[in-house]
C-alpha positions, 0 to 999 in steps of 0.5 A: 361566583362559583369557583370554577376555574375557566382556564385552558392546560399547556397542550390545550392552548398548544393544540389551540394556538396550532390550529388557528394559526396556519397564515402564510406568515407563519409558515414562512417564518417557520421555513425562514428559521429551518432555512437557516439552522442547515445553513449554520450545520453546512458552514459549520458554525458554533452552534450553542452549546448546550444546545449540543450538549444535550443531544451527545447520547445520540451523538454517539449512537450516531457515530456507531450506525456510521461505522457500522454502515461503514464497516458492512460495506468493506467487509463485502469488498474483502470477501470478493477480494478474497474469494477471488484469491481462492479461486486463483490459489486453486488454479495455480495450485492445480497445476503444479500438481498436474505439472509434478504428477506428467515430471514423475511418471517420465521418472522411472526413479524414487524421485518419480514417486515423490514429484507423483505422490506430491502432485496427487497432493497438490492436486487434492488441496486444490479442491480442498481449498474451493470448499471453503467459497460455499460458506463465504457465498453465505457471509457475502449474501447476509450481509448484504442482505444486513445491510440492504434492509436493516440498515437502509431502515435506520437510516430511512430514521436518522434522515427523519430525526436530522429532520426534526431536529434541524426543525427543533434548532430553528424553532429555538433559535426562532424563539431566542430573536422572539425573546431579545425583543419581548415586552411582558406589557404587549399583549401582541408580543406575548402572544408571538412568542406565546405562539413560537414557544407553542412550535418549539414544544410540538417541534421537540415532543417529534424529536425526543420521540424519533430520537427515541427511535434511533438509539434503539434501532442503533441498538438492536443493529449493533446486537444483530450484526453480532449475532449474524456473524457470529452464526455463519462464521461458525460454517466458515471456521468450521470449513476453515479446520476440515480442510486444514486437517484433510490436507495436514494428514495428506503431507504427514502421510508424503512427508512419511514417505520421504524417509530414508531417500537421499535428497538432491543438491540444489542451486538456486540463482538468487538474481537474474540478469536481463541480455543488456545486462549481460552483454555491458558484462561482457564488454566491461570483462573483455575491455579488463581483459585487454587491459592487463594483457596490453600490461604483460605485453609491456611487462614482456617487452620492457625487459627486451628493450633494457637488453637492445641497449644494453648491447647498443652500449656494448657495440658503442663501446666497442666501436669508441675503443676500436677507434681510439687503437687504430687512431693509436696505431697511426700516431705511431706508425706516423711517428716511425716515418716522420725522422727517416723523411727529415734524413732523407730531406735532409739527404737531399738538401745536402745533396744539393749543396754539395 
């Protein structure tokens, strides 16, 4: 024996196994375990905690990536809505300025001059406000380009990594299933285990490479977005400061011209009533007035009724008193005539007796 070593290294053996083991059965088994891992992921079943913990840093990077992807979409929507509202506000401000200028031209007093000056200031402010759309359009274009290129490229890498992770975890499930039935004394079972082990190593190598790519791209994506926003928003900030400086100087000049002028006293309506509510309120007021008037009439009529009752009582009392006086007089006259009548009767009786 010359002491030579005719053994193979692990990498050489893995490559040899992969080159030799290209049968249909092996491919079918790989697809089976990959599909099983996909179902476990979709259904949300609990996986091995050690395997999940090994990908904790990758999952954190994926959360950052999804946050960048979501916030960029929301930022584009906010920019569109902000531009529409700037245009609407400028239009309304310009209409108000034109209205004040037209009304001020008809008023020859100092109030008319103030309205004209205020109208010119509002028209100037509306024109300067539209200048904010230029940096906003630039920001929208930069963010949209960032989303279509940088985020899309990272998203493709993330998808490839997810497929590789599914294959790797499926190979781990396959190796776990084979190891449960492993008999070290059986050559065929050992060869089968080595083949599965070589498949696990190969899938892990591909997964580690894509995992590293994803982590690096997510870090670069976050840094590039910060640089993008800091550069583009500087233009917007400068334009906004210039706008407020110009409008503040204009408004301050108008305020100085207002000094020494006696302002009008205005009264404002806090709420407006509908015609229907107005009619109902008028009807209720009319009913209340009628009730109050009826009560007053009843109060005015009550003394007349009392006076009538008093007059009726007095008349009744007078009638009773007159009736008693008349009866008394009749009774007195009757008493005066009765003796004479008896005398006549007596005298008559006497005459008849005689």
